[in-house]
N, C-alpha and C positions, 0 to 999 in steps of 0.2 A: 136542278136540285140535286140529282145523282152524282153530277160532277162535284159539287160543292162537297158531298157526303165523303166522295172518294178522297178529294183533295185533302179533307182533315183527317181521314182514317191514315192516308200516307203520312202526314204530318207528325200524327201519333206514332207511328211506326218508326219514323225517323228519330223522333223525341226519345223513345224508348231504347232504340239501338243505341243511339248517342248516350243516354244515361248509362246503359249496361256496358257500354266501352269505357266511361268514366270510371265506373265502378271497379272494372278490371283492371284498370290502370292503377287506381288508388289499392286496390288490393295487392298488386305486383309491387308497388313502391312500399307499402306497409310490409310486405314479406321481405323485401330486399333490405330495408331499414333494420328489421328485426335480425335478419341473418347477419348484417354487419355489427350489429350491437353485440350478438352473442359471440362473434369473432374477435371483438374487441375486448370483450370481458374473459374471453379464453386467453387471449394474448397478456392481459394484466395478470390472469391468475398463473400463467407459466412465468412471467417476469417475476413474479412474487416467489413463487417457487425456486427459480434460479437464484434469486437475491438470499432466500434461505440456505440453500444448498452450498452456495458461495460462501456465506457467513459462517456455516458449519465446518466447510473445508478449511476456511482461513484458521479457525479454532483447532482443528486437529492438526494443522501444519505447525502451528506456533508451540501446541503442545509437544509435538515431535521434536521440534528444534529445542525445546527446553530438556526434552529427556535426552536426546542426544548429547547436548552440551554436558549436562551433569556426568553421564556415562563416561565420556572422553576426560573430563577433568577428573573424575574419581579414579577410573581404573586405568586409562592409558597415563595419567598423572602420577598415580603411584608406582607404575612400572618404570616411568622413567626416571623418577625420584631415587627408586631402589637401584636401578642401572647406575646412576651418576655416583652414589654412596660407595657401590661397589668397585667402581672405577677408581673414584678417589683413593680408597684403601690401597688398591693396587699400586698407584702412584706411589704412595708413601714407603711401599716395599720394595721399590726398584731405584734405590738411590745409588747403588752401586752398578745399574747397567743403564748407561746414558740413551742408548738406543731404544731399548723397551721402555725406559721413562718418557721418553719423546712421544712414542706412538701411543702410550696410555694418556698423556696430557691431551694429545689431539683427539682420543676418543671421548674424554670427557668434554672436550669443547664441543665435538659433534652432538653429545648427548645435551649439553645446556642450549644449543641452537635447536635441536628438536623441541625441547621442553618449550623455548619461545614461540616457535612455529605452533606447536599444539594450543597453546594459550591463545594466539593471534586467531587460529581456526575457531577455537571455542567461542571467542567474543564475537566472532563474525556470524556465528550461527545463533548465539543467545548471549549478548553482554552480560558479563556477571555485574556490571555497574547498576543494572535495572532492578537488582535485588536491593538498590540503596536508594532507589528512587528515580523519577523521571529526570530531574536536574543533574544527578551524577551520570546517568547513561547519556545525555546530550553533552555533557562536558566530555565524557570520553569519546564520543562520536566526533565532535569538534577537534579534539586532539588528533583522531586518527586520520581525518582528512588532511590536517596540517602535516602530520608525519608522513603521510604515504602520497601526496600530491605537492605540486607547487603553488597551489591556491592557498590563499588566507581564509580562515574561518573564525569568524568572532562570535561568542554567545554572549547574549545579555539577558538576564532574568530580573523580572519585575515582579514585586510581590514575594509574601512568604508561600513556601510551596505548602500545597494542600495533599490532603489523603487521596490517592487515586487507586482504584482497583488495578489489579494486575493487568487485566485486559486493556482498560483504558489507557495506562501507561505505555503497555506496548505498542498500541496501534497508534499513538502520537509519535513514540519514537520510530516506528516503521515508516510513518509519512514522512517524517524529517529525513531518515536515512533515504528513502528513495528520491526525495527533493534534491538532496545535497548530490547524489549519485548523478541524476539529470542535468545539474548545474556544473559539476566539475568535469564528467566525462562526455556529455553530448553537447553543452551548450559553451564549452571552452571558457567557463567564469573563472577569473583571476581572484575574485573575491566573492564571498559567501557570508550572509549575516543570518544568524538565528535569534529570534526574540521570542521568548517563552513569558508568558504574562499569567500570573495567579490572581484570581480575584475570588470573592466570597461566593458569586454565582456563576463563574465559567472559568475554564482553563483555555488559553489561545496561544497557537504556535504559529509563527511567521517565519518563513525560509525565504530569503530573496537573494538575487545574485545580479552580477553586472554581466551576464553571458549574452549570447548573440539573440535569445528569444525567438519566438516563433508565433504563427497565426494560430490562434486556439481552434478555430473552426476546421483548419486543415488536419491538425492533430486529431479532434474529434472524428471528422470524416475517415482516417486512416485507421482509428482504432489504437490509439497509442497504448500499450499494456501498462506503461509506468503509470500514467493518468488515470486508467480505469483501476489499476490496483489499488491507488491511493482513494479513489473514489469508494471503492468496496469497502476497503479498511474503516473508513469515515462512517460508513453506513452500519458498520459492526457496534458502534457505541453511539449512534444517533448524533453524529458531529456533523457540523456545517463545513463543507470544503469549497473554497475558492481558489482559483487559479487565474492569475492576471498576467498577461505577457503580450508583447508586440515586438516584431522583428527589430533586433537593434537595440533593444530597450530592457534587455534582462527579463527576469520572470519573478514573480511573488506567489508563494502558495501559503494560504491561510487556512488553519484548522480551528474551529472554534467549538468546546465541548462545554455545553450548559450542565453545570450541577445539577 
């Protein structure tokens, strides 16, 4: 009888120890899960703070570009215009001095070249065409690609232009600019197409090219700054961004902004 009692007592002890061990394991697992959930929540908050800071930085940078472009156009443009007028007046007074007139004419030509260079820099910082709407800005961008590279660039607009905020138009323009730069400079595209669609409920931009393309996963893994920049800009206006590319098959960048 004593043996039976001892045996049962031993079984209860083993059972209690096993239950206690399982309880410790459950508590440890619960603690690990809670820690992981807290870490994931903190990571999500950090990502959200980064997105907010990134958006603020992009807005500040665009405002600074606008300010710089206006100051260059107004102040430097006025100085160069005054200099051109002054030199032109001197040219008219040097009719009896051929060598001096030649130098004055050359100086005027240099001033004119400086004015053209200044306008080009201003447009690259902040295209003046953006003041006249997104369509005008993309027309300027396509012409700039045709003028500055050997690639063809065609713009096709579908629908009647709708009113966009300055931020919305600027974001769509910058995404187009980045996509064109990637196509011409990095993908060696000989042809690029811009499709801008205006609809009652959305605005959609598609930039496609016949360049060498790329594997999207490799670009994502290596953190392509151009693609990251476009994605960050799209988030500024809550737009959807899609990038479709395969090696040897070109690339298509689509940005859709719902009204």
